[in-house]
C-alpha positions as CSV (number, residue, x, y, z in Angstrom):
1,M,-52.6,39.1,6.0
2,H,-50.6,42.2,5.3
3,V,-47.1,42.2,6.8
4,P,-45.5,45.6,7.3
5,E,-41.9,45.9,6.1
6,I,-39.0,48.0,7.0
7,A,-36.1,48.8,4.6
8,A,-32.7,47.6,5.7
9,A,-31.5,51.1,5.4
10,D,-34.0,52.2,8.1
11,L,-33.3,49.3,10.5
12,G,-30.2,50.8,12.1
13,P,-32.0,53.5,14.1
14,E,-34.7,51.0,15.1
15,I,-31.9,48.8,16.6
16,E,-30.4,51.7,18.4
17,R,-33.8,52.4,20.0
18,G,-33.8,48.8,21.2
19,V,-36.3,47.2,18.8
20,P,-35.5,43.5,18.8
21,V,-34.3,41.7,15.6
22,V,-34.9,38.0,15.1
23,D,-32.8,36.2,12.5
24,V,-34.6,33.1,11.1
25,R,-31.8,31.7,9.0
26,R,-30.0,28.5,9.6
27,P,-27.0,28.5,12.1
28,E,-24.5,28.0,9.3
29,E,-25.8,31.2,7.6
30,W,-25.8,33.1,10.9
31,V,-22.1,32.3,11.5
32,G,-21.3,33.8,8.1
33,G,-22.6,37.2,9.0
34,R,-25.4,38.7,11.2
35,I,-26.6,41.8,12.8
36,G,-25.1,42.4,16.2
37,G,-27.5,41.8,18.9
38,A,-30.0,39.8,16.8
39,L,-31.5,36.7,18.2
40,L,-31.1,33.5,16.1
41,I,-34.2,31.3,15.9
42,P,-34.3,29.2,12.7
43,M,-37.6,29.4,10.8
44,G,-38.5,25.8,11.7
45,E,-38.2,26.5,15.4
46,I,-40.2,29.7,15.6
47,S,-43.4,28.1,16.8
48,D,-41.6,26.8,19.9
49,H,-40.5,30.4,20.8
50,V,-43.7,32.4,20.5
51,P,-43.9,33.1,24.3
52,E,-40.3,34.2,24.4
53,L,-40.8,36.5,21.4
54,E,-43.9,38.0,23.0
55,V,-41.8,38.9,26.0
56,R,-39.0,40.3,23.8
57,A,-41.4,42.4,21.7
58,D,-43.0,43.7,25.0
59,G,-46.0,45.1,23.0
60,G,-43.8,46.9,20.5
61,P,-42.5,45.9,17.1
62,L,-40.2,42.9,16.4
63,H,-38.2,42.9,13.2
64,V,-37.6,39.6,11.4
65,I,-34.7,39.1,9.0
66,C,-33.4,36.2,6.8
67,R,-31.1,36.2,3.8
68,S,-33.3,37.8,1.2
69,G,-36.6,38.6,2.9
70,V,-38.7,35.5,1.9
71,R,-38.5,33.4,5.0
72,S,-38.7,36.4,7.3
73,L,-41.9,37.5,5.5
74,Q,-43.5,34.1,6.2
75,V,-42.3,34.1,9.8
76,A,-43.5,37.7,10.4
77,G,-46.9,36.7,9.0
78,F,-47.1,33.8,11.4
79,L,-46.0,35.9,14.4
80,R,-48.6,38.6,13.5
81,A,-51.3,35.8,13.5
82,Q,-50.1,35.1,17.1
83,G,-50.6,38.7,18.1
84,I,-47.0,39.9,17.8
85,D,-46.3,43.2,16.0
86,A,-43.7,41.5,13.7
87,R,-42.3,43.4,10.7
88,N,-40.3,41.9,7.8
89,V,-36.9,43.4,6.9
90,A,-37.2,43.9,3.2
91,G,-34.3,42.3,1.3
92,G,-32.9,40.6,4.4
93,M,-29.2,40.4,5.1
94,L,-28.4,41.0,1.4
95,A,-30.0,44.4,1.7
96,W,-28.4,45.0,5.1
97,T,-24.9,44.4,3.8
98,A,-25.5,46.2,0.5
99,T,-26.3,49.4,2.5
100,G,-22.9,49.2,4.2
101,N,-24.1,48.1,7.6
102,E,-21.8,46.2,9.9
103,V,-22.1,42.5,10.4
104,E,-20.7,40.2,13.0
105,T,-19.2,36.8,11.9
106,G,-18.1,33.6,13.6
107,P,-19.7,31.7,16.4
108,T,-21.4,33.7,19.2
109,K,-19.6,33.8,22.5
């Protein structure tokens, strides 16, 4: 199955439009740096959250990110098979930070 990708450099405007971002990294990775407003659902827990993600996507795209784009590609493929318009963020958080985008750190409030 083909999984559409979005470049990290193009993700900012999508976030500003309200397109949801799901981060599939482990919690200890999340604390080290994440996209503001992203939802943390570790890869191993995604299948438990499909109904919630369907609601979040609301018929539109849902961007999936991890550290480098490998896990998020797998998760986006799984979500697409569930009928969700999931898109992989190419290069993941490494690409996001390399383009100079802001990250939040520390535990969520």
